[in-house]
C-alpha positions in Angstrom: -2.3 -12.1 -28.0 1.7 -13.4 -27.4 3.0 -10.7 -29.9 1.0 -7.9 -27.6 2.2 -9.3 -24.3 6.1 -9.3 -25.4 5.7 -5.5 -27.1 4.4 -4.9 -23.4 7.1 -5.9 -21.8 9.6 -4.3 -24.1 7.6 -1.0 -23.9 7.5 -1.1 -20.0 11.2 -2.0 -19.6 12.9 0.2 -22.5 15.6 2.1 -20.7 16.4 -0.6 -18.1 19.5 -3.0 -17.6 17.4 -5.7 -16.0 13.8 -6.3 -15.7 12.3 -8.7 -13.3 8.7 -9.7 -14.9 6.3 -11.8 -12.5 3.5 -14.5 -13.8 1.4 -14.9 -11.0 -0.6 -17.8 -10.8 -0.3 -21.7 -11.4 1.4 -23.4 -14.3 -1.1 -25.3 -16.2 -4.1 -22.7 -15.2 -5.6 -21.1 -18.7 -5.3 -17.8 -17.5 -1.8 -18.1 -17.5 -1.0 -19.6 -20.7 -0.9 -17.1 -23.2 1.9 -15.3 -20.8 3.9 -18.3 -20.6 4.2 -19.0 -24.0 5.1 -15.1 -24.5 8.0 -15.7 -22.3 8.9 -18.7 -23.8 9.3 -17.1 -27.0 11.2 -14.1 -25.5 13.9 -16.7 -24.6 14.5 -18.0 -28.0 14.4 -14.6 -29.7 16.9 -13.2 -27.2 18.8 -16.1 -26.1 19.7 -17.8 -22.1 22.0 -14.8 -21.8 19.5 -12.3 -21.9 16.4 -14.3 -20.4 16.6 -16.2 -17.3 13.9 -18.4 -15.8 13.2 -18.5 -12.2 10.4 -20.5 -10.6 8.9 -19.9 -7.5 7.4 -23.4 -6.2 5.9 -25.1 -3.1 7.2 -27.7 -1.0 4.7 -28.3 1.8 5.9 -29.9 5.0 3.5 -32.5 6.5 3.7 -31.9 10.1 1.7 -35.6 11.0 4.3 -37.8 9.2 7.3 -35.2 9.5 8.0 -35.3 6.1 8.8 -32.6 3.0 7.0 -33.5 -0.2 8.7 -32.7 -3.3 6.5 -33.9 -5.5 4.5 -30.5 -6.1 8.0 -29.1 -7.2 8.6 -32.1 -9.6 5.2 -31.8 -11.3 5.4 -28.1 -11.6 8.4 -28.4 -13.7 7.5 -31.2 -15.4 4.7 -28.5 -16.8 6.8 -26.2 -17.6 8.8 -28.2 -19.5 5.7 -29.4 -21.7 5.5 -26.0 -23.0 9.3 -25.7 -23.3 9.8 -23.8 -20.3 13.1 -25.0 -18.4 13.8 -23.5 -15.3 17.4 -21.9 -14.7 16.8 -21.3 -10.7 14.1 -22.8 -8.4 12.6 -20.7 -5.4 11.5 -23.4 -2.9 8.6 -22.2 -0.5 9.0 -23.9 2.6 8.2 -23.5 6.2 12.1 -24.7 7.1 15.2 -24.2 4.9 15.7 -27.8 2.8 17.7 -30.4 3.5 20.7 -31.2 1.6 19.2 -34.2 0.6 16.0 -32.9 -1.1 17.6 -30.3 -2.3 19.9 -33.0 -4.5 16.5 -34.6 -4.9 14.6 -31.7 -6.8 17.8 -31.1 -8.9 17.9 -34.4 -10.0 13.9 -34.6 -11.2 13.6 -30.7 -12.3 17.1 -30.6 -14.9 18.4 -27.5 -12.6 21.7 -27.4 -10.7 21.5 -28.3 -7.2 22.8 -25.0 -5.9 20.4 -23.1 -8.3 17.7 -24.8 -5.7 17.2 -22.2 -3.5 15.1 -22.8 -0.1 13.0 -19.8 0.3 12.4 -20.7 3.8 9.5 -18.5 6.2 11.7 -16.2 8.3 10.3 -14.5 11.6 10.5 -10.9 10.0 10.2 -11.0 6.2 12.7 -8.4 5.9 15.1 -10.9 6.4 14.4 -12.8 3.1 17.1 -10.5 1.0 19.9 -11.7 3.6 18.5 -15.3 3.5 18.7 -15.7 -0.1 21.9 -13.8 -0.4 23.6 -16.2 2.4 22.6 -19.2 -0.4 24.0 -17.4 -3.4 21.1 -16.7 -5.1 22.0 -13.4 -6.4 25.5 -14.4 -7.7 23.7 -17.0 -9.7 21.8 -14.8 -11.5 24.6 -12.2 -12.2 26.5 -14.9 -13.2 24.4 -16.5 -16.1 23.0 -13.2 -17.3 26.7 -11.9 -17.8 26.5 -9.0 -15.3 28.9 -6.7 -14.5 28.1 -6.0 -10.9 29.8 -4.9 -7.8 29.8 -7.3 -4.6 26.5 -6.9 -3.0 25.6 -4.3 -0.4 22.9 -5.4 1.7 23.6 -2.8 4.5 20.1 -0.9 4.2 18.3 -4.3 4.1 20.5 -5.2 7.5 19.6 -1.9 9.2 16.0 -2.7 8.3 15.8 -5.6 10.1 17.7 -3.9 13.2 15.4 -1.3 13.2 12.0 -4.3 13.2 13.8 -6.1 16.2 15.2 -3.3 18.0 12.6 -0.3 18.1 13.3 2.8 20.3 9.4 3.6 20.2 6.2 2.5 19.6 3.1 3.4 19.1 -0.5 2.5 18.6 -2.4 3.4 14.7 -6.0 2.6 14.8 -7.2 1.5 11.1 -11.1 2.2 10.9 -12.7 0.4 8.1 -15.0 -1.8 6.7 -13.3 -4.4 5.9 -11.2 -5.2 8.8 -12.3 -9.3 9.3 -10.3 -9.5 6.0 -7.1 -7.6 6.6 -5.3 -8.4 3.8 -7.5 -6.0 2.0 -5.5 -3.7 3.9 -2.0 -5.5 3.9 -0.5 -2.5 1.3 -1.5 0.1 4.5 -0.7 -2.0 7.1 3.2 -2.6 5.6 3.2 1.3 4.9 2.8 2.2 8.3 5.4 -0.1 9.5 7.6 1.3 7.2 6.9 4.6 8.4 8.0 2.9 12.2 10.9 1.5 10.6 12.7 4.6 9.3 12.1 5.8 13.4 13.2 2.6 14.8 9.4 2.3 16.1 7.3 -0.7 16.3 3.6 0.5 14.7 1.3 -1.6 16.7 -1.9 -1.9 14.1 -5.8 -1.4 15.8 -8.0 -2.5 13.6 -11.7 -1.2 14.0 -15.0 -1.8 11.9 -16.1 1.8 11.5 -19.4 0.5 12.2 -18.4 -0.5 15.8 -17.8 4.0 16.1 -21.4 4.1 15.1 -22.6 1.6 17.5 -20.5 2.8 20.5 -19.4 5.8 20.0 -15.8 7.7 18.6 -14.8 8.2 22.6 -15.0 4.5 23.9 -13.6 3.0 20.9 -10.9 5.6 19.3 -9.6 7.1 23.2 -6.1 5.8 23.9 -4.8 5.4 20.6 -1.9 7.6 19.3 -3.5 8.1 15.5 -6.1 7.1 13.4 -6.1 6.4 10.1 -9.1 5.8 8.0 -8.8 3.7 4.5 -10.4 3.6 1.4 -12.9 1.8 0.6 -16.7 1.7 -1.4 -20.4 2.2 -0.6 -22.5 3.7 2.2 -21.9 0.8 4.9 -19.5 1.9 7.9 -19.0 5.8 6.3 -20.9 7.4 9.3 -18.7 5.8 11.4 -15.5 7.2 9.3 -16.5 10.4 9.7 -17.0 10.0 13.2 -13.6 9.1 13.2 -12.2 12.4 11.1 -14.5 14.5 14.0 -13.0 12.7 17.1 -9.3 13.5 15.4 -10.3 17.2 14.3 -11.6 17.9 17.6 -8.9 16.1 20.0 -5.8 16.6 18.2 -5.0 13.3 17.4 -3.4 12.5 13.9 -5.1 11.8 11.3 -4.5 10.2 8.1 -7.5 9.8 5.6 -6.7 8.0 2.3 -9.2 8.4 -0.4 -12.8 7.6 1.1 -10.8 8.7 4.3 -10.3 12.0 2.5 -13.8 11.9 1.6 -15.1 11.1 5.1 -12.6 14.2 6.5 -14.0 16.4 4.1 -17.8 15.6 5.4 -17.1 15.9 8.7 -15.9 19.5 8.2 -18.8 20.4 5.6 -21.5 19.3 8.9 -19.4 20.4 12.1 -17.6 23.4 11.1 -18.9 24.8 7.5 -22.7 24.3 8.7 -24.3 22.1 6.2 -25.7 18.8 8.8 -27.0 17.6 5.6 -23.6 17.3 3.5 -22.6 14.3 2.2 -21.0 12.2 -0.6 -23.3 11.4 -3.5 -21.6 8.2 -3.5 -23.8 7.5 -0.4 -26.5 10.0 -0.4 -28.2 11.1 -3.9 -30.3 13.3 -3.3 -28.3 15.7 -0.7 -28.5 19.4 -1.3 -24.6 19.5 -0.2 -22.7 17.0 -2.0 -19.4 18.3 -1.1 -18.0 15.0 -2.6 -19.2 14.2 -6.2 -18.7 12.2 -9.4 -17.2 15.6 -11.8 -20.1 15.2 -13.9 -22.5 15.9 -10.6 -21.0 19.0 -10.0 -19.9 20.7 -13.2 -20.6 20.1 -17.0 -18.7 21.6 -20.1 -20.5 24.8 -19.9 -20.4 25.0 -16.3 -23.8 24.1 -15.2 -24.4 21.5 -12.4 -25.8 18.4 -13.9 -28.9 16.5 -12.5 -27.7 13.7 -10.1 -29.6 10.4 -11.0 -30.3 7.3 -9.6 -27.6 5.6 -12.6 -24.4 3.6 -11.3 -20.9 4.3 -12.4 -18.9 1.5 -11.7 -16.0 0.4 -13.4 -14.7 2.8 -16.4 -15.6 5.5 -14.9 -12.8 5.2 -11.6 -9.5 7.6 -12.0 -6.6 5.0 -12.2 -3.1 4.9 -12.4 0.1 7.3 -11.6 -0.9 11.2 -11.8 0.8 14.4 -10.7 -0.1 17.1 -8.0 1.2 20.0 -7.4 1.7 20.9 -3.7 1.3 24.2 -2.2 3.9 25.8 -0.3 4.0 26.5 3.4 1.8 23.2 4.0 2.0 20.1 5.9 2.0 18.4 2.2 5.0 20.6 1.4 6.7 19.8 4.1 6.7 16.1 4.2 7.4 15.6 0.6 9.8 18.4 0.1 9.2 19.0 -3.6 6.6 20.7 -5.6 5.1 18.3 -7.6 4.6 14.6 -7.0 3.4 11.5 -8.3 1.0 9.0 -6.8 -1.3 6.2 -7.7 -5.1 6.9 -7.6 -8.0 4.6 -7.4 -11.1 6.2 -6.9 -14.2 7.7 -8.9 -15.6 10.4 -6.7 -13.6 13.8 -6.3 -13.9 17.1 -3.8 -16.9 19.1 -5.3 -15.0 22.3 -6.4 -18.5 24.6 -5.7 -17.5 24.2 -2.1 -13.8 24.7 -2.1 -13.7 28.3 -1.9 -15.8 28.8 1.1 -14.0 25.3 2.5 -11.3 27.2 2.3 -12.1 30.7 3.8 -13.6 28.8 6.9 -9.7 27.4 7.2 -9.5 24.2 5.2 -6.2 23.9 3.0 -6.0 22.6 0.1 -2.6 21.8 -0.1 -2.5 19.5 -3.5 -4.3 20.4 -6.7 -3.9 18.5 -10.1 -1.9 20.0 -12.5 -4.5 22.1 -14.5 -5.5 22.9 -11.2 -9.4 21.2 -11.9 -9.1 18.3 -8.8 -8.5 19.1 -5.0 -5.7 16.1 -4.5 -5.0 17.1 -0.7 -6.7 18.4 2.1 -5.4 19.5 5.8 -6.0 21.5 8.5 -3.3 24.4 9.7 -0.8 23.4 11.6 -1.8 26.1 13.6 -5.1 24.1 14.6 -4.1 20.8 14.9 -1.0 18.8 14.7 -1.1 16.4 12.0 -4.5 16.2 10.2 -4.4 15.4 6.0 -6.3 13.8 3.6 -5.2 12.5 0.0 -7.4 11.1 -2.8 -4.1 9.0 -4.0 -3.2 5.5 -2.4 0.6 6.5 -1.1 1.0 3.0 0.7 1.6 1.9 -2.9 4.8 3.5 -3.4 6.1 2.8 0.0 9.3 0.6 0.9 10.6 -1.0 3.7 14.4 0.7 3.1 12.8 4.3 2.3 9.2 4.6 3.9 7.1 6.6 2.3 6.9 10.6 3.3 3.3 10.5 4.3 3.6 7.7 6.2 7.0 8.4 8.2 5.2 12.1 9.1 2.3 10.2 9.9 4.3 8.0 12.1 6.4 10.8 13.8 3.3 12.9 15.2 1.8 9.8 16.7 5.0 9.7 18.4 4.8 13.3 19.4 1.1 12.8 20.5 1.7 9.8 22.9 4.7 11.9 24.1 2.5 14.8 25.0 -0.5 12.7 26.3 1.9 10.8 28.6 3.4 13.6 29.7 0.2 15.2 30.8 -0.7 11.8 32.3 2.6 12.0 34.5 2.3 15.6 35.1 -1.2 14.8 37.0 0.0 12.2 38.8 2.5 14.3 40.0 0.1 17.0 41.1 -2.3 14.6 42.8 0.7 13.5 44.4 
């Protein structure tokens, strides 16, 4: 097992100067033991100048007593040392910066140099953390210990990111219509990607979390009225799917910028099928195995090797049938997706099982749906959108672009989506102002 872990690390980092390899979990847990043993061996095999151990620990603050407790850190390092790993650097997660006295105490009882005991304190904006760690010299310690020939750190990009968050020039409200909104961590990557899209435009993105079942109960107009854009994220299962379809329908009919990701794309396709293509019983076979118009289905449900439709059954294909990992997609010239990405072929991460049913591809295109992204073999529909002449910004994709978004660079789709929200808001506010002036 340890040899395989080391092999994976070597293969994944081949061709790079520096690799940051994270081992999650808690020291002492049985799940992480093979991984810790693997990196212990890497240190022996490559030497301390090629392998550095940085340990993240918790330094809790007991508010009732007004005390910072260093014992958890001491104990964690003791556990590491018992299996042969001596940390070179400690990152101490804490609510407030560690006093010098506590840093000295931690250094003394963990055998880590005091300057290498770094205070990873809470900050009001998470993107200040690289600046804060730089102030404590973390990057200099790493460069020195690994003997790297590196230029002085340039953190201007991070500073611009922080400035954009602290001093926005505009703000928009984006509705996230999901089914797990009570657990916002389920959509953490989405929320961050939306904020990244706003950072590139000095725009604060306010997130309005909406349970899709609320739309089913109260109607899309009541729940979604007043938002500047609508995003429908991924998910599984029938519960709340009709609410997502209604959200897509509302966005399509009212010109509200719409971004459907994975299941959100499925919702947009089903809405188009029912309300544009005249197939009121259209659905995803994930939710209705007996629908006569499975516009979204497993590949095996709409074609076999001989091109014949396979009989749909009640069986469940969870787990191993998912399409996972980064895959390439070819974009169609003249489309919104091609315009946003500014390249012909893109590579995004996937995590889904059901696909656009190709038996409806041509008829939907004839009715105005744009197939703007397809797999490299032309078999799978990756991105759908409405013509720019009909809608300012309406796009659904099978992939999860939020996984490749970064705070300094953002992601083309999210940047474009937030820009469309700003433009929609400006037009709507202008119409409201004109209406007021005409009344006056």
